MARVEX-367401 format. One record per atom (N, C-alpha, C, O, CB): residue in one letter; x, y, z. Coordinates in steps of 0.2 Angstrom, whole numbers, padded with zeros to 4 digits, always signed. Glycine has a CB too. Example, Ala and Ser with C-alpha at 12.3 -4.5 7.8 and 13.67 -1.06 7.14 Angstrom:
A+0066-0028+0039
A+0062-0022+0039
A+0066-0016+0039
A+0071-0017+0042
A+0057-0022+0045
S+0064-0011+0035
S+0068-0005+0036
S+0064+0000+0039
S+0067+0006+0040
S+0070-0003+0029
***
This chain:
M+0004-0006+0000
M+0000+0000+0000
M+0005+0006+0000
M+0009+0007+0004
M-0005+0000+0006
L+0003+0011-0005
L+0007+0017-0005
L+0004+0022+0000
L-0001+0021+0002
L+0007+0020-0012
S+0009+0026+0003
S+0007+0031+0007
S+0004+0037+0004
S+0007+0041+0001
S+0013+0033+0012
L-0003+0038+0005
L-0006+0044+0002
L-0009+0048+0007
L-0011+0046+0013
L-0012+0042-0003
D-0009+0055+0006
D-0012+0059+0011
D-0019+0060+0010
D-0021+0064+0006
D-0008+0066+0011
L-0023+0055+0012
L-0030+0054+0011
L-0034+0060+0013
L-0039+0063+0010
L-0033+0048+0014
K-0032+0063+0019
K-0036+0069+0021
K-0035+0075+0016
K-0040+0079+0014
K-0033+0071+0028
A-0029+0076+0014
A-0027+0081+0009
A-0031+0080+0002
A-0033+0085-0001
A-0020+0082+0008
L-0031+0074+0000
L-0034+0072-0006
L-0042+0073-0005
L-0045+0076-0010
L-0033+0065-0008
A-0045+0072+0000
A-0052+0073+0001
A-0054+0080+0002
A-0058+0082-0001
A-0054+0069+0008
K-0049+0084+0005
K-0050+0091+0005
K-0050+0094-0002
K-0054+0099-0003
K-0045+0095+0010
K-0045+0092-0006
K-0045+0095-0012
K-0051+0093-0017
K-0053+0097-0020
K-0038+0092-0016
Y-0053+0087-0016
Y-0060+0085-0019
Y-0065+0090-0017
Y-0069+0092-0022
Y-0061+0078-0017
F-0066+0091-0011
F-0072+0095-0009
F-0071+0102-0011
F-0076+0106-0012
F-0073+0094-0001
E-0065+0105-0011
E-0063+0111-0014
E-0066+0112-0021
E-0069+0117-0023
E-0056+0113-0013
A-0064+0107-0025
A-0066+0107-0032
A-0074+0107-0032
A-0077+0110-0037
A-0063+0101-0036
W-0077+0103-0028
W-0084+0102-0028
W-0087+0108-0026
W-0092+0111-0030
W-0086+0096-0023
N-0085+0112-0021
N-0088+0118-0019
N-0086+0124-0024
N-0090+0129-0025
N-0085+0120-0012
A-0081+0123-0028
A-0080+0128-0033
A-0084+0127-0040
A-0084+0130-0045
A-0072+0128-0035
H-0088+0121-0040
H-0092+0119-0045
H-0087+0118-0051
H-0089+0120-0057
H-0098+0124-0047
D-0082+0115-0050
D-0076+0114-0055
D-0077+0107-0059
D-0074+0102-0056
D-0069+0115-0052
V-0080+0107-0064
V-0082+0101-0068
V-0075+0098-0070
V-0074+0092-0069
V-0086+0102-0074
A-0071+0102-0073
A-0064+0099-0076
A-0060+0096-0070
A-0057+0091-0070
A-0060+0104-0080
G-0060+0100-0064
G-0057+0098-0058
G-0059+0092-0055
G-0055+0087-0053
G-0057+0104-0053
I-0066+0091-0055
I-0069+0084-0052
I-0067+0079-0057
I-0065+0073-0055
I-0076+0085-0052
K-0067+0080-0064
K-0065+0075-0068
K-0058+0073-0068
K-0056+0067-0068
K-0067+0077-0076
A-0054+0078-0067
A-0047+0076-0066
A-0045+0073-0059
A-0040+0069-0059
A-0043+0083-0066
L-0049+0073-0054
L-0048+0070-0048
L-0050+0063-0048
L-0049+0059-0043
L-0051+0074-0042
H-0054+0061-0053
H-0057+0054-0053
H-0052+0050-0058
H-0050+0053-0063
H-0064+0054-0056
A-0051+0044-0057
A-0047+0040-0062
A-0052+0039-0068
A-0058+0040-0067
A-0046+0033-0058
S-0049+0037-0073
S-0053+0037-0080
S-0058+0032-0079
S-0064+0033-0082
S-0048+0035-0086
T-0057+0026-0075
T-0062+0022-0073
T-0064+0023-0066
T-0060+0021-0062
T-0060+0014-0075
S-0070+0026-0065
S-0072+0027-0058
S-0080+0027-0058
S-0083+0027-0063
S-0069+0034-0056
S-0082+0027-0051
S-0089+0027-0050
S-0091+0032-0045
S-0087+0033-0040
S-0092+0020-0049
L-0097+0034-0045
L-0100+0037-0039
L-0107+0034-0038
L-0111+0033-0043
L-0101+0045-0041
A-0109+0033-0032
A-0115+0030-0030
A-0118+0034-0024
A-0114+0035-0019
A-0115+0023-0028
D-0124+0036-0024
D-0128+0039-0018
D-0135+0036-0017
D-0136+0031-0021
D-0128+0047-0019
W-0139+0039-0013
W-0145+0036-0012
W-0150+0037-0018
W-0156+0034-0018
W-0148+0040-0006
D-0148+0041-0023
D-0153+0042-0029
D-0150+0039-0035
D-0154+0037-0040
D-0154+0049-0030
A-0143+0038-0036
A-0141+0036-0042
A-0134+0032-0041
A-0131+0032-0036
A-0140+0042-0046
S-0132+0028-0047
S-0126+0025-0047
S-0123+0027-0054
S-0126+0026-0059
S-0126+0017-0047
I-0117+0030-0054
I-0114+0033-0060
I-0108+0030-0062
I-0104+0028-0057
I-0114+0041-0059
G-0106+0030-0068
G-0100+0027-0070
G-0101+0023-0076
G-0106+0023-0079
G-0096+0023-0064
P-0096+0020-0079
P-0089+0019-0076
P-0084+0023-0078
P-0078+0022-0077
P-0087+0012-0078
T-0085+0030-0080
T-0080+0034-0082
T-0080+0041-0078
T-0085+0043-0075
T-0080+0036-0089
N-0074+0044-0078
N-0074+0050-0074
N-0078+0056-0078
N-0081+0060-0074
N-0067+0052-0074
A-0079+0055-0084
A-0083+0060-0088
A-0090+0059-0086
A-0094+0064-0085
A-0082+0059-0095
E-0093+0053-0085
E-0100+0052-0083
E-0101+0055-0076
E-0106+0058-0074
E-0101+0045-0083
V-0096+0053-0071
V-0096+0056-0064
V-0096+0064-0064
V-0101+0067-0061
V-0090+0053-0060
A-0092+0067-0068
A-0091+0074-0068
A-0098+0077-0071
A-0100+0082-0068
A-0085+0076-0072
D-0101+0074-0076
D-0107+0076-0079
D-0113+0076-0074
D-0117+0080-0074
D-0109+0072-0086
F-0113+0070-0070
F-0118+0070-0065
F-0118+0075-0060
F-0123+0078-0058
F-0118+0063-0062
I-0112+0076-0058
I-0111+0081-0052
I-0112+0088-0055
I-0115+0092-0051
I-0103+0081-0050
E-0110+0089-0061
E-0112+0096-0064
E-0120+0097-0064
E-0122+0102-0063
E-0109+0096-0071
G-0123+0091-0066
G-0131+0092-0066
G-0134+0094-0059
G-0138+0097-0058
G-0134+0085-0068
I-0130+0091-0053
I-0132+0093-0047
I-0131+0101-0046
I-0136+0104-0043
I-0128+0089-0041
W-0125+0103-0048
W-0124+0110-0047
W-0129+0115-0051
W-0131+0120-0049
W-0117+0112-0050
K-0131+0112-0057
K-0135+0116-0061
K-0142+0116-0058
K-0146+0121-0058
K-0136+0113-0068
A-0144+0111-0055
A-0151+0110-0052
A-0151+0114-0045
A-0156+0117-0043
A-0153+0103-0051
V-0145+0114-0042
V-0145+0117-0035
V-0139+0122-0035
V-0134+0120-0032
V-0145+0112-0029
P-0139+0128-0038
P-0133+0132-0039
P-0130+0134-0032
P-0123+0135-0032
P-0135+0138-0043
E-0133+0134-0027
E-0130+0136-0021
E-0127+0131-0016
E-0125+0132-0011
E-0135+0140-0017
I-0128+0125-0019
I-0126+0119-0015
I-0118+0119-0013
I-0114+0121-0017
I-0127+0112-0018
K-0117+0117-0007
K-0110+0117-0004
K-0109+0112+0000
K-0114+0109+0003
K-0108+0124-0001
I-0103+0110+0001
I-0101+0104+0006
I-0096+0107+0012
I-0092+0111+0010
I-0097+0098+0003
E-0098+0105+0018
E-0094+0107+0023
E-0091+0101+0026
E-0095+0096+0028
E-0098+0111+0029
I-0085+0100+0027
I-0081+0094+0030
I-0082+0095+0038
I-0081+0100+0041
I-0074+0094+0028
V-0085+0089+0041
V-0085+0089+0048
V-0079+0085+0050
V-0075+0088+0055
V-0091+0085+0050
D-0077+0079+0048
D-0072+0075+0049
D-0070+0071+0044
D-0074+0069+0039
D-0073+0071+0056
I-0063+0069+0043
I-0061+0064+0038
I-0057+0059+0042
I-0053+0060+0046
I-0056+0067+0033
Y-0059+0052+0041
Y-0056+0047+0045
Y-0052+0042+0040
Y-0054+0041+0034
Y-0062+0042+0048
T-0046+0040+0042
T-0042+0036+0038
T-0040+0030+0042
T-0041+0030+0048
T-0036+0040+0035
M-0036+0025+0039
M-0033+0019+0042
M-0026+0020+0042
M-0022+0015+0042
M-0036+0013+0040
G-0023+0026+0040
G-0016+0027+0039
G-0014+0024+0033
G-0017+0024+0028
G-0012+0025+0045
D-0008+0020+0033
D-0005+0017+0027
D-0009+0010+0026
D-0007+0007+0021
D+0002+0016+0028
K-0014+0008+0030
K-0017+0002+0029
K-0022+0001+0023
K-0024-0004+0021
K-0020-0001+0035
S-0024+0007+0021
S-0030+0007+0016
S-0029+0014+0012
S-0027+0019+0014
S-0036+0007+0020
N-0031+0013+0006
N-0032+0019+0001
N-0039+0022+0001
N-0041+0025-0004
N-0030+0017-0006
T-0043+0020+0007
T-0050+0023+0007
T-0050+0027+0013
T-0047+0026+0019
T-0054+0017+0008
C-0054+0032+0013
C-0056+0037+0018
C-0063+0038+0019
C-0067+0036+0014
C-0052+0044+0018
V-0065+0040+0025
V-0072+0041+0026
V-0073+0048+0028
V-0070+0051+0033
V-0075+0036+0032
A-0077+0052+0024
A-0078+0059+0025
A-0085+0060+0028
A-0090+0059+0025
A-0077+0063+0019
N-0085+0063+0034
N-0092+0065+0037
N-0093+0072+0035
N-0089+0077+0037
N-0091+0064+0045
I-0098+0073+0031
I-0099+0080+0028
I-0106+0082+0029
I-0111+0079+0031
I-0097+0080+0021
K-0107+0089+0029
K-0114+0092+0028
K-0114+0095+0021
K-0110+0098+0019
K-0114+0098+0034
V-0120+0093+0018
V-0122+0095+0011
V-0127+0101+0013
V-0132+0099+0014
V-0124+0089+0007
I-0125+0107+0012
I-0129+0112+0013
I-0133+0114+0006
I-0130+0117+0001
I-0125+0119+0015
V-0139+0112+0005
V-0142+0112-0001
V-0145+0119-0002
V-0144+0122-0007
V-0148+0107-0001
D-0148+0122+0004
D-0150+0129+0004
D-0151+0131+0011
D-0149+0128+0015
D-0157+0130+0000
A-0153+0137+0012
A-0154+0140+0019
A-0158+0136+0023
A-0157+0136+0029
A-0157+0147+0018
D-0163+0132+0021
D-0167+0127+0025
D-0166+0120+0025
D-0168+0116+0029
D-0174+0128+0022
T-0161+0118+0021
T-0160+0111+0020
T-0152+0109+0020
T-0148+0111+0016
T-0163+0108+0013
T-0150+0105+0025
T-0144+0103+0026
T-0144+0095+0027
T-0148+0093+0032
T-0140+0106+0032
L-0140+0091+0023
L-0140+0084+0024
L-0134+0082+0028
L-0128+0085+0026
L-0140+0081+0017
S-0134+0077+0032
S-0129+0074+0035
S-0127+0068+0031
S-0131+0063+0030
S-0130+0072+0043
V-0121+0068+0028
V-0118+0063+0023
V-0112+0060+0025
V-0107+0064+0028
V-0118+0066+0016
C-0111+0054+0024
C-0104+0050+0025
C-0102+0048+0018
C-0106+0044+0015
C-0105+0045+0030
D-0096+0051+0016
D-0094+0049+0009
D-0088+0044+0011
D-0083+0045+0014
D-0091+0055+0005
V-0088+0038+0007
V-0083+0033+0008
V-0079+0033+0001
V-0082+0032-0004
V-0086+0025+0009
I-0073+0036+0001
I-0069+0037-0005
I-0063+0033-0006
I-0059+0032-0001
I-0067+0045-0005
E-0063+0029-0011
E-0058+0025-0012
E-0053+0028-0018
E-0056+0030-0023
E-0060+0017-0015
Y-0047+0028-0017
Y-0042+0030-0021
Y-0037+0025-0024
Y-0036+0020-0021
Y-0037+0035-0018
D-0035+0026-0030
D-0030+0022-0033
D-0023+0024-0030
D-0022+0028-0026
D-0030+0022-0041
E-0018+0020-0033
E-0011+0021-0030
E-0008+0028-0032
E-0004+0031-0028
E-0006+0016-0033
S-0011+0031-0037
S-0009+0038-0038
S-0013+0044-0035
S-0012+0050-0036
S-0009+0039-0046
G-0018+0042-0031
G-0022+0047-0028
G-0028+0049-0031
G-0031+0054-0029
G-0017+0053-0026
L-0030+0045-0036
L-0036+0047-0040
L-0042+0043-0037
L-0041+0037-0035
L-0035+0046-0048
V-0048+0046-0037
V-0054+0043-0035
V-0056+0037-0039
V-0057+0039-0045
V-0060+0048-0034
V-0057+0031-0037
V-0059+0026-0041
V-0067+0024-0039
V-0070+0021-0043
V-0055+0020-0040
A-0069+0026-0033
A-0076+0025-0031
A-0077+0030-0025
A-0073+0031-0021
A-0077+0018-0029
L-0083+0033-0026
L-0086+0037-0020
L-0093+0035-0019
L-0097+0035-0023
L-0085+0044-0022
N-0094+0032-0013
N-0101+0030-0011
N-0103+0035-0005
N-0100+0035+0000
N-0101+0023-0009
A-0109+0038-0007
A-0111+0043-0002
A-0118+0040+0002
A-0122+0037-0002
A-0113+0049-0006
Y-0118+0041+0008
Y-0123+0038+0012
Y-0126+0044+0016
Y-0122+0048+0019
Y-0121+0033+0017
K-0133+0045+0017
K-0136+0050+0021
K-0140+0047+0027
K-0142+0042+0026
K-0140+0055+0016
T-0141+0051+0032
T-0145+0049+0037
T-0153+0051+0034
T-0154+0055+0030
T-0144+0053+0043
D-0157+0047+0037
D-0164+0048+0035
D-0167+0054+0039
D-0173+0056+0038
D-0168+0042+0036
***
């Protein structure tokens, strides 16, 4: 297992997400990658993932993510768990847990998002 700074990688991902940076999100995903949440499963390419996320931004232009905590297993895993708040608008905030798996070069190969009910 290579040593990746998973916290820094996750923070960079959410910075691109909050900037609504389609090219940035695509570049942070491996060419073969996926995203799954409570509404959809997207993939198997980074272009499909980036297009899906862009659709969220277009539908909800003010949406932002706030990081609460990021958990790792150190060098034992290329996966981290990000406890985040998805601020949809002034009245709606979702508590979400993202499980993000990276390849050896630090690109996202899978992101699975879970929300509380």
